[in-house]
C-alpha positions as CSV (number, residue, x, y, z in Angstrom):
1,M,123.1,68.5,-0.9
2,T,122.2,70.9,1.8
3,T,123.1,69.0,4.9
4,V,124.8,71.2,7.5
5,S,126.8,69.7,10.4
6,V,126.1,71.3,13.7
7,K,128.5,69.1,15.7
8,Q,131.8,70.7,14.4
9,P,131.3,74.1,16.1
10,D,130.3,72.4,19.4
11,A,133.5,70.2,19.2
12,T,135.6,73.3,18.6
13,V,134.0,75.0,21.6
14,A,134.5,71.8,23.6
15,R,138.2,71.7,22.6
16,A,138.8,75.4,23.5
17,P,139.0,74.9,27.3
18,W,141.3,72.0,26.9
19,R,143.6,74.1,24.5
20,R,143.5,76.9,27.1
21,L,144.5,74.4,29.9
22,R,147.3,73.0,27.8
23,R,148.9,76.4,27.8
24,R,149.0,76.2,31.6
25,P,151.0,73.1,32.5
26,L,152.4,74.5,35.7
27,A,149.0,75.5,36.9
28,L,147.7,72.0,36.2
29,A,150.7,70.6,38.0
30,A,149.9,72.8,41.0
31,V,146.3,71.4,41.0
32,A,147.8,67.9,40.8
33,L,150.1,68.6,43.7
34,V,147.3,69.8,46.0
35,A,145.1,66.9,45.0
36,L,147.8,64.3,45.6
37,D,148.6,65.8,49.0
38,A,144.9,65.8,50.0
39,I,144.5,62.1,48.9
40,L,147.6,61.0,50.8
41,A,146.5,62.9,53.9
42,G,143.0,61.3,53.6
43,V,144.5,57.9,53.8
44,G,146.9,58.8,56.6
45,G,150.0,59.3,54.5
46,R,152.6,61.9,55.6
47,V,154.9,63.4,53.0
48,P,156.3,66.7,54.5
49,A,158.1,67.6,51.3
50,L,154.9,67.5,49.4
51,D,153.2,69.6,52.0
52,A,155.9,72.2,51.7
53,M,155.5,72.2,47.9
54,V,151.7,72.8,48.4
55,L,152.5,75.8,50.5
56,V,155.4,77.3,48.7
57,L,155.3,76.2,45.0
58,A,151.7,75.4,44.1
59,P,150.3,78.9,44.6
60,G,153.1,80.5,42.5
61,M,152.7,77.9,39.8
62,A,149.0,78.7,39.5
63,F,149.4,82.5,39.5
64,L,152.3,83.0,37.1
65,P,150.3,85.4,34.9
66,L,150.5,87.9,37.8
67,L,154.2,88.4,37.2
68,P,155.2,91.6,35.4
69,A,155.5,91.1,31.6
70,R,159.3,91.5,31.3
71,L,159.9,88.9,34.0
72,H,157.3,86.6,32.6
73,A,159.0,86.8,29.2
74,H,161.9,84.7,30.3
75,A,161.2,81.1,31.1
76,L,164.1,80.6,33.6
77,A,163.3,83.8,35.4
78,T,159.7,82.8,35.7
79,V,160.6,79.4,37.2
80,A,163.1,81.0,39.5
81,V,160.6,83.3,41.1
82,V,157.8,80.7,41.5
83,P,158.8,80.0,45.2
84,T,158.8,83.7,46.1
85,L,155.5,84.4,44.4
86,G,154.0,81.3,46.1
87,I,155.2,82.4,49.5
88,A,153.6,85.8,49.0
89,L,150.3,84.2,48.0
90,S,150.3,81.7,50.9
91,M,151.1,84.4,53.4
92,V,148.3,86.6,52.3
93,A,145.8,83.7,52.1
94,L,146.8,82.2,55.4
95,V,146.8,85.4,57.4
96,S,143.5,86.6,55.8
97,A,141.8,83.3,56.4
98,S,142.9,83.1,60.0
99,R,141.7,86.7,60.6
100,L,138.3,85.7,59.2
101,G,138.0,82.8,61.6
102,V,139.3,79.9,59.6
103,P,141.2,77.5,61.8
104,V,144.8,76.7,61.0
105,D,144.6,72.9,60.8
106,G,145.6,70.4,58.2
107,T,142.2,70.0,56.6
108,W,141.5,73.7,56.3
109,V,145.0,74.6,55.1
110,R,144.7,72.0,52.4
111,A,141.2,73.3,51.5
112,L,142.6,76.8,51.3
113,A,145.5,75.8,49.1
114,G,143.1,74.0,46.8
115,A,140.9,77.0,46.5
116,V,143.9,79.2,45.8
117,V,145.3,77.1,42.9
118,L,141.8,76.5,41.4
119,V,141.2,80.2,41.3
120,G,144.6,80.7,39.7
121,L,143.9,78.0,37.1
122,A,140.4,79.4,36.2
123,A,141.2,83.1,36.2
124,F,144.0,83.3,33.6
125,E,144.4,82.3,30.0
126,G,148.0,83.2,29.2
127,P,150.7,80.6,29.0
128,D,152.7,79.8,32.1
129,L,156.0,80.0,30.4
130,R,157.0,82.4,27.6
131,G,160.1,83.0,25.6
132,P,162.8,80.5,24.6
133,A,164.5,78.0,26.8
134,P,167.5,79.4,28.7
135,R,170.9,78.9,27.3
136,P,172.9,76.1,29.1
137,L,175.5,78.6,30.5
138,E,172.7,80.7,32.1
139,L,171.1,77.7,33.7
140,L,174.4,76.4,34.9
141,G,175.3,79.8,36.3
142,L,172.1,80.1,38.3
143,V,172.4,76.6,39.6
144,A,176.0,77.3,40.6
145,A,174.9,80.5,42.4
146,L,172.2,78.7,44.3
147,A,174.5,75.8,45.2
148,A,177.2,78.2,46.4
149,G,174.7,80.0,48.6
150,A,173.4,76.7,50.0
151,V,176.9,75.4,50.8
152,L,178.0,78.6,52.5
153,G,174.7,78.9,54.4
154,G,175.0,75.3,55.4
155,R,178.4,76.0,57.0
156,V,176.6,78.4,59.4
157,I,173.2,76.7,60.0
158,A,173.3,73.1,59.0
159,G,172.8,70.4,61.7
160,F,171.8,70.6,65.3
161,P,172.0,72.5,67.5
162,T,171.3,75.6,65.4
163,P,173.2,78.8,66.1
164,G,171.5,81.9,67.2
165,N,168.7,82.7,69.6
166,D,165.8,84.0,67.5
167,W,165.1,80.6,65.9
168,A,163.4,79.6,69.2
169,K,160.7,82.3,69.1
170,Y,159.7,81.2,65.6
171,V,159.6,77.5,66.4
172,L,157.6,78.3,69.6
173,Y,155.1,80.5,67.7
174,A,154.6,77.9,65.0
175,D,154.0,75.2,67.5
176,E,151.5,77.3,69.4
177,I,149.7,78.2,66.1
178,R,149.3,74.5,65.4
179,R,148.2,73.8,69.0
180,Q,145.7,76.8,69.2
181,G,144.7,76.8,65.5
182,S,145.0,80.6,65.1
183,L,147.6,83.4,64.6
184,L,146.4,86.0,67.0
185,I,147.2,84.1,70.2
186,D,149.0,84.5,73.4
187,N,152.5,83.3,74.2
188,P,152.2,81.6,77.6
189,Y,156.0,81.6,78.2
190,W,157.4,84.9,77.1
191,M,157.8,87.7,79.6
192,L,155.4,86.0,82.0
193,G,152.8,85.7,79.3
194,V,152.1,88.3,76.5
195,P,150.4,88.2,73.0
196,F,152.5,86.9,70.2
197,R,153.6,90.1,68.5
198,E,155.8,88.7,65.7
199,D,155.1,89.6,62.1
200,P,152.6,86.9,61.0
201,G,153.8,86.0,57.5
202,V,156.4,83.3,58.1
203,P,154.8,82.0,61.3
204,A,151.7,81.4,59.3
205,L,153.6,79.3,56.8
206,Y,155.4,77.4,59.6
207,G,152.3,76.8,61.6
208,A,150.4,75.6,58.5
209,F,153.2,73.2,57.6
210,L,153.2,71.7,61.1
211,A,149.4,71.4,61.0
212,M,149.6,69.6,57.7
213,T,152.5,67.2,58.6
214,G,152.1,66.6,62.4
215,A,155.9,66.8,62.5
216,P,157.8,67.9,65.6
217,A,158.0,71.7,65.6
218,I,161.8,71.7,65.5
219,V,161.8,70.5,61.9
220,V,161.1,74.0,60.7
221,V,164.2,75.5,62.2
222,H,166.2,75.2,58.9
223,G,163.4,76.9,56.9
224,I,165.5,80.1,56.8
225,W,168.2,78.2,54.8
226,V,165.5,77.5,52.1
227,L,164.2,81.1,52.2
228,M,167.7,82.4,51.6
229,G,167.9,80.3,48.4
230,T,164.5,81.6,47.2
231,A,165.8,85.2,47.8
232,T,168.8,84.5,45.6
233,A,166.6,83.2,42.9
234,A,164.3,86.3,43.1
235,V,167.4,88.6,42.8
236,Y,168.4,86.7,39.7
237,A,164.9,87.0,38.2
238,Y,164.8,90.7,38.9
239,A,168.2,91.4,37.3
240,R,167.5,89.0,34.4
241,A,164.2,90.7,33.5
242,F,165.7,94.1,32.9
243,W,169.4,93.8,32.2
244,G,169.9,90.3,30.6
245,A,171.1,86.9,31.4
246,A,174.7,87.8,32.4
247,A,173.5,90.5,34.8
248,G,171.0,88.1,36.3
249,V,173.5,85.3,37.0
250,L,176.2,87.7,38.3
251,A,173.7,89.4,40.6
252,A,172.5,86.1,42.0
253,A,176.1,84.8,42.4
254,L,177.2,88.0,44.3
255,F,174.1,88.0,46.5
256,A,174.6,84.3,47.3
257,V,178.2,84.6,48.5
258,I,178.3,88.1,50.2
259,P,179.3,87.2,53.8
260,I,176.8,89.6,55.4
261,D,174.0,87.2,54.6
262,Q,175.7,84.7,56.9
263,N,175.2,87.0,59.8
264,I,171.5,86.9,59.3
265,L,171.6,83.1,59.3
266,G,173.8,83.2,62.4
267,W,171.4,85.2,64.6
268,H,168.4,83.7,62.6
269,G,166.7,86.7,61.1
270,L,164.0,84.6,59.6
271,A,161.5,87.4,59.0
272,T,164.2,89.6,57.4
273,V,165.3,86.8,55.0
274,A,161.8,86.1,53.9
275,A,161.1,89.8,53.4
276,I,164.3,90.3,51.3
277,G,163.1,87.8,48.7
278,L,159.8,89.6,48.5
279,L,161.6,92.9,48.2
280,A,163.5,91.7,45.2
281,L,160.2,90.6,43.6
282,A,158.6,93.9,44.5
283,L,161.5,95.7,42.8
284,A,160.7,93.9,39.5
285,Y,157.1,95.2,39.8
286,V,157.9,98.8,40.6
287,T,160.6,98.8,37.8
288,S,157.9,97.5,35.4
289,L,155.6,100.3,36.6
290,V,158.1,103.0,35.7
291,V,159.4,101.4,32.4
292,D,156.3,99.7,30.9
293,G,153.3,100.4,33.1
294,L,151.3,97.7,34.8
295,S,148.3,95.9,33.4
296,W,145.5,94.8,35.8
297,T,147.1,91.4,36.2
298,G,150.6,92.9,36.9
299,A,149.0,95.4,39.3
300,A,147.2,92.6,41.1
301,G,150.5,90.7,41.5
302,F,152.2,93.9,42.8
303,G,149.4,94.3,45.3
304,V,149.8,90.7,46.6
305,V,153.5,91.1,47.0
306,I,153.2,94.4,48.9
307,V,150.6,93.0,51.2
308,A,152.8,89.9,51.8
309,L,155.7,92.2,52.5
310,A,153.7,94.0,55.2
311,A,152.8,90.6,56.7
312,A,156.3,89.3,56.5
313,H,158.4,92.1,58.1
314,R,157.2,95.6,59.0
315,L,160.7,97.1,58.9
316,T,161.3,95.8,55.3
317,F,157.8,97.1,54.4
318,V,158.7,100.6,55.6
319,V,162.0,100.5,53.6
320,A,160.1,99.4,50.5
321,L,157.3,102.0,51.0
322,L,159.8,104.8,51.3
323,A,161.9,103.7,48.3
324,F,158.9,103.1,46.1
325,G,157.3,106.3,47.1
326,A,160.4,108.1,46.1
327,V,160.4,106.3,42.7
328,V,156.8,107.3,42.1
329,I,157.4,111.0,43.0
330,I,160.5,111.2,40.8
331,A,158.9,109.5,37.9
332,L,155.8,111.7,38.0
333,I,158.1,114.8,37.9
334,A,160.6,113.5,35.4
335,F,158.4,111.6,33.0
336,R,155.6,114.1,32.4
337,A,154.5,112.6,29.1
338,E,153.8,109.3,30.8
339,R,152.0,110.4,33.9
340,R,148.7,108.9,32.9
341,R,150.2,105.5,32.4
342,L,152.1,105.7,35.7
343,V,149.0,106.9,37.6
344,A,146.9,104.2,36.0
345,G,149.3,101.4,37.1
346,L,149.7,102.9,40.6
347,V,145.9,103.2,41.1
348,R,145.5,99.6,39.9
349,A,148.1,98.3,42.3
350,A,146.7,100.3,45.2
351,A,143.2,99.0,44.5
352,A,144.5,95.4,44.3
353,A,146.4,95.9,47.6
354,L,143.3,97.3,49.3
355,V,141.0,94.5,48.1
356,L,143.4,91.7,48.9
357,G,145.0,93.1,52.0
358,G,142.0,94.0,54.2
359,A,142.2,91.1,56.5
360,V,146.0,91.2,56.7
361,V,145.8,94.9,57.7
362,A,143.2,94.0,60.3
363,D,145.6,91.3,61.7
364,L,148.5,93.8,61.8
365,F,146.4,96.5,63.4
366,A,145.3,94.0,66.1
367,R,149.0,93.2,66.9
368,E,149.9,96.9,66.9
369,Q,147.3,97.5,69.5
370,T,149.2,95.4,72.0
371,F,152.6,97.1,71.4
372,G,152.1,99.8,73.9
373,G,153.7,102.3,71.6
374,T,157.3,102.7,70.3
375,Q,160.4,103.6,72.3
376,D,162.2,106.8,71.8
377,Y,165.0,106.9,69.3
378,R,167.6,107.1,72.1
379,A,166.8,103.5,72.9
380,Y,168.4,102.5,69.6
381,L,171.5,104.8,69.6
382,Q,173.7,101.8,70.5
383,T,172.7,100.2,67.2
384,K,174.5,102.7,65.0
385,L,176.1,101.0,62.1
386,N,179.9,100.6,62.2
387,L,180.9,101.4,58.6
388,D,184.2,99.5,58.8
389,Y,182.4,96.3,60.0
390,F,179.8,96.9,57.3
391,A,182.4,97.1,54.6
392,R,184.2,94.0,56.0
393,D,181.0,92.0,56.0
394,L,180.2,93.0,52.4
395,T,184.0,92.5,51.8
396,Y,186.1,95.5,50.9
397,A,186.2,94.5,47.3
398,V,182.4,94.3,46.9
399,T,182.0,97.6,48.8
400,G,184.4,99.3,46.5
401,A,182.9,97.8,43.4
402,G,179.4,98.7,44.6
403,V,180.4,102.4,45.1
404,L,182.1,102.5,41.7
405,A,179.1,100.9,40.1
406,F,176.7,103.5,41.4
407,V,179.0,106.3,40.4
408,Y,179.2,104.8,36.9
409,L,175.5,104.4,36.7
410,A,174.9,108.0,37.7
411,A,177.6,109.4,35.3
412,T,177.0,107.3,32.2
413,R,174.2,108.5,30.1
414,R,173.8,105.2,28.3
415,L,173.0,103.4,31.6
416,R,171.2,106.3,33.3
417,T,167.8,105.0,32.4
418,R,164.5,104.8,34.3
419,S,165.0,101.1,34.9
420,V,167.8,101.9,37.4
421,L,165.7,104.5,39.3
422,P,164.1,102.0,41.8
423,L,167.5,100.5,42.5
424,G,169.0,104.0,43.2
425,C,166.0,105.0,45.4
426,L,166.3,101.8,47.4
427,A,170.1,102.4,48.0
428,A,169.3,106.0,49.0
429,V,166.6,105.0,51.5
430,I,168.9,102.4,53.0
431,A,171.6,105.0,53.4
432,A,169.2,107.5,54.9
433,L,167.7,105.2,57.4
434,T,171.1,104.0,58.5
435,F,171.6,107.6,59.8
436,A,168.0,108.2,60.8
437,W,169.0,108.9,64.4
438,V,170.0,112.3,63.1
439,V,166.3,113.1,62.7
440,E,165.4,111.1,65.8
441,L,163.6,108.3,63.9
442,P,163.5,105.2,66.1
443,L,164.7,101.9,64.5
444,A,167.5,99.4,64.8
445,Y,169.9,101.3,62.5
446,L,172.4,98.6,61.9
447,R,169.6,96.4,60.4
448,M,169.8,98.5,57.3
449,A,173.1,96.7,56.4
450,Y,171.1,93.6,55.6
451,Y,169.3,95.3,52.7
452,A,172.5,96.5,51.0
453,P,173.4,93.2,49.2
454,I,170.4,93.6,46.7
455,P,171.3,97.1,45.3
456,V,175.0,96.5,45.6
457,A,175.0,93.1,43.8
458,V,172.6,94.2,41.1
459,A,174.4,97.5,40.4
460,I,177.7,95.7,40.0
461,A,176.1,93.1,37.8
462,I,174.4,95.8,35.6
463,V,177.7,97.7,35.0
464,L,179.9,94.6,34.3
465,A,177.3,92.9,32.1
466,A,176.8,96.1,30.0
467,Q,180.4,96.3,28.8
468,S,181.1,95.5,25.2
469,G,184.0,95.3,22.8
470,R,187.4,95.1,24.3
471,W,186.0,95.8,27.8
472,R,183.9,92.7,27.8
473,A,186.7,90.3,28.6
474,I,188.0,92.6,31.3
475,A,184.5,92.8,32.8
476,A,184.1,89.1,32.7
477,A,187.5,88.5,34.4
478,A,186.6,91.1,37.0
479,A,183.3,89.4,37.7
480,V,184.9,86.0,38.1
481,A,187.6,87.4,40.4
482,L,185.1,89.3,42.5
483,V,182.8,86.3,43.0
484,A,185.7,83.9,43.7
485,S,187.4,86.2,46.2
486,T,184.1,86.9,48.0
487,T,183.3,83.2,48.1
488,A,186.7,82.4,49.7
489,I,186.2,85.1,52.4
490,A,182.7,83.8,53.1
491,W,184.0,80.3,53.4
492,D,186.4,81.3,56.1
493,Q,184.0,83.6,57.9
494,A,181.2,81.0,58.1
495,A,182.9,79.0,60.8
496,A,183.5,82.2,62.9
497,V,179.9,83.3,62.5
498,R,178.6,79.9,63.7
499,R,181.0,79.9,66.7
500,F,179.9,83.4,67.7
501,Y,176.2,82.5,67.7
502,A,176.5,79.0,69.0
503,F,174.8,79.5,72.3
504,T,173.5,75.9,72.4
505,D,176.0,73.1,72.7
506,R,176.2,69.8,74.6
507,S,177.1,71.6,77.8
508,S,174.2,73.9,77.4
509,V,171.8,71.0,76.9
510,R,173.0,69.3,80.0
511,A,172.5,72.4,82.0
512,L,169.0,72.9,80.7
513,D,168.2,69.3,81.5
514,L,169.3,69.9,85.0
515,V,167.0,72.9,85.3
516,A,164.0,71.3,83.5
517,H,164.0,68.3,85.8
518,S,163.5,70.4,88.9
519,L,161.1,73.0,87.5
520,R,157.6,73.3,88.9
521,P,154.7,73.9,86.5
522,N,154.6,77.4,85.2
523,E,157.7,78.4,87.2
524,V,159.5,81.7,86.2
525,V,163.1,81.5,85.0
526,V,165.1,84.7,84.5
527,T,167.6,84.9,81.6
528,D,170.0,87.4,80.0
529,R,169.4,88.6,76.4
530,C,171.4,85.7,74.8
531,W,169.3,82.9,76.4
532,S,166.0,84.6,76.3
533,F,164.0,83.0,73.4
534,Q,165.8,79.7,73.6
535,A,165.0,79.2,77.3
536,A,161.3,79.8,76.6
537,W,161.3,77.1,73.9
538,L,163.6,74.6,75.4
539,L,162.3,74.8,78.9
540,H,158.6,75.5,78.1
541,T,158.2,77.6,81.2
542,R,157.6,81.2,81.9
543,V,160.7,83.3,81.1
544,L,161.6,86.8,82.2
545,A,164.4,88.0,79.9
546,A,166.8,90.9,80.5
547,L,166.7,92.3,77.0
548,D,168.5,95.5,76.2
549,P,166.1,98.3,75.2
550,A,167.5,98.1,71.6
551,D,166.4,94.5,71.4
552,I,162.8,95.4,72.1
553,Q,160.2,96.6,69.5
554,P,157.0,96.6,71.7
555,K,157.3,99.3,74.4
556,A,155.0,97.2,76.5
557,E,157.8,94.6,77.1
558,L,160.3,97.2,78.4
559,P,159.1,97.2,82.1
560,R,159.4,93.4,82.3
561,A,162.9,93.5,80.6
562,R,164.0,96.0,83.2
563,L,162.5,93.9,86.0
564,A,164.6,90.9,84.7
565,S,167.7,93.2,84.7
566,A,167.0,94.2,88.2
567,I,166.8,90.6,89.3
568,L,170.2,89.8,87.6
569,E,171.8,92.9,89.2
570,G,170.4,92.0,92.6
571,T,168.9,95.3,93.3
572,P,166.4,95.7,96.2
573,Q,163.6,95.8,93.6
574,G,165.0,92.8,91.9
575,R,165.3,90.7,95.1
576,A,161.7,91.6,96.0
577,A,160.5,90.7,92.4
578,A,162.4,87.3,92.6
579,R,160.6,86.5,95.9
580,R,157.2,87.6,94.6
581,L,157.6,85.5,91.4
582,G,159.2,82.5,93.1
583,V,162.3,82.7,90.9
584,R,164.7,79.9,91.7
585,Y,166.9,79.8,88.5
586,V,168.8,82.4,86.5
587,I,170.4,81.4,83.2
588,I,173.0,83.5,81.4
589,D,175.7,83.2,78.7
590,P,179.1,84.2,80.2
591,T,180.2,85.5,76.9
592,C,177.0,87.5,76.2
593,T,177.5,91.2,75.5
594,S,175.2,94.2,75.3
595,V,174.0,95.6,71.9
596,S,177.0,98.0,72.0
597,G,179.4,95.1,72.6
598,E,180.0,95.6,76.3
599,T,180.6,92.6,78.5
600,K,177.8,91.8,80.8
601,S,178.5,91.3,84.6
602,P,177.6,88.0,86.2
603,P,174.4,88.0,88.3
604,L,174.7,89.3,91.8
605,L,171.8,87.2,93.0
606,G,172.1,83.4,93.6
607,R,174.8,80.8,93.6
608,P,176.3,79.1,90.6
609,V,175.2,75.5,90.1
610,Y,176.4,74.9,86.6
611,A,179.0,76.6,84.4
612,G,179.9,75.9,80.8
613,D,181.5,77.8,77.9
614,R,178.2,79.3,76.8
615,I,175.9,78.8,79.8
616,A,175.9,79.4,83.5
617,V,173.0,78.5,85.8
618,F,172.5,80.3,89.2
619,Q,170.1,79.1,91.8
620,I,168.3,81.5,94.2
621,A,167.5,80.2,97.7
622,P,163.9,78.8,97.6
623,T,161.3,81.0,99.0
624,R,157.5,81.0,99.5
625,G,157.1,83.4,96.7
626,R,153.7,83.5,95.0
627,R,153.8,81.3,92.0
628,G,151.6,82.2,89.1
629,S,151.6,85.9,89.9
């Protein structure tokens, strides 16, 4: 018999795509999330949690093959870094789309999310998860670290009103993005009306979320709490990929409980927190570049993360650029036999960043054009880091352990490997920029302290996890003691941090209601530095804020901040400006200090009409000043 079946090969070919898709369950789940969200939105359903998953989780689930090979080889590390990768992809996609003219509204955001996950599903064949399942102790350790960070963070930021001042500018920007449907827009309330100059990464996420949900803008105020958790997970994934499970869990635990992170939550450094998580993921890529090299997929992932870092926070981007530049230079000099591999990975990553980041760069350049330049370094001399405060906020035990860990890593040949090079370069850049005023480089020098927990926690984890034999039990006991003592200090400090930054309380709300009920449309209110952003959001009127020069990044805002200071001080120029602008109310925090910690004097213009623990309202005699000028 010579009959030949021709259906079997076709059936094999038909089954091949399905077999390929079966290897990508998380990517399929991402598509299902986006589809379900779109269907519910189409019938009028509102599920904010699902909308958040579409923005934060779905892109990362669809693009897991972009992760560096060593990180992707561990299932728990892969899952842990999904939110950070998703945030990077969403930031790049949203900022790029907006710059290209796509409106930020619910329909277009869902369409963009759908396009992103479908591209991720179609573009890669490798499995979503590789390697064995995590051991129960490793999983329990990571969950405990995340829970500890969430509880300690909640002691600072949970509930309403939220401490800090900066939260208001992010809520206002997100609300205006939803209202105006774009990222490059004007702020009608800040400093008499200026362009929004904030870094666009997180506001794009917040604005997209509000556009999808239709929820009140204030619901995003606790997003920083979530982002701090994703940063902890990214630190775990980075340490786990190169130094093992024990190092990963210990690094995450230390990072989660170090008290300095509570300060960021207290003043609401949203962009900084988002960028720290991206920095941890970027470290995994640059370490892979030095140790293993980067394939085209890994290089593409590195390019996405670097572009997202630029969109999220320009200062963190500069820190990363300097640190990674040092890594590349040292590696090219020290590892001559592998220069070709290093250059190939670097060229691939640069090409990916150029292709994927064009629209993001255009957005950032447009913002920079409105800055009016940068202030001289002398404007930031009051922000020099107090090393004793820094050690106290890290805790003295963690500071000492961190110093010993880096000395040990430098002195021990067994641990002095190329995998530690990026960590050392990051620590060196942080230290150098802390004292950058010596070379007259302008930046807020004390902000460098917020990057220290990554290299310190990971270095300690590397050293303690590497011990063997009789030293292993001692290292384990030291790790437990260090985490436990740091957690106890952070628990006590959290309440103090919340009190220090608690500008808004019931008394403050009553005072602002008093002002709001008597405001005319578009009226100008003058504030000190502590009530600046909050007044703009809570009153929704034009605000002239007396920021210190060190508070200001865009030099274009400096003259208006000085004008507000003149009004508070009652100078002839200030009195004339108050008459011209029709200013009737001045709002200050009686406990507010300057950047250097000096107590501010009460306003010399106007009479007090309300006084509370954290707010005082002064009224200036009404005039016929020109409103709207």
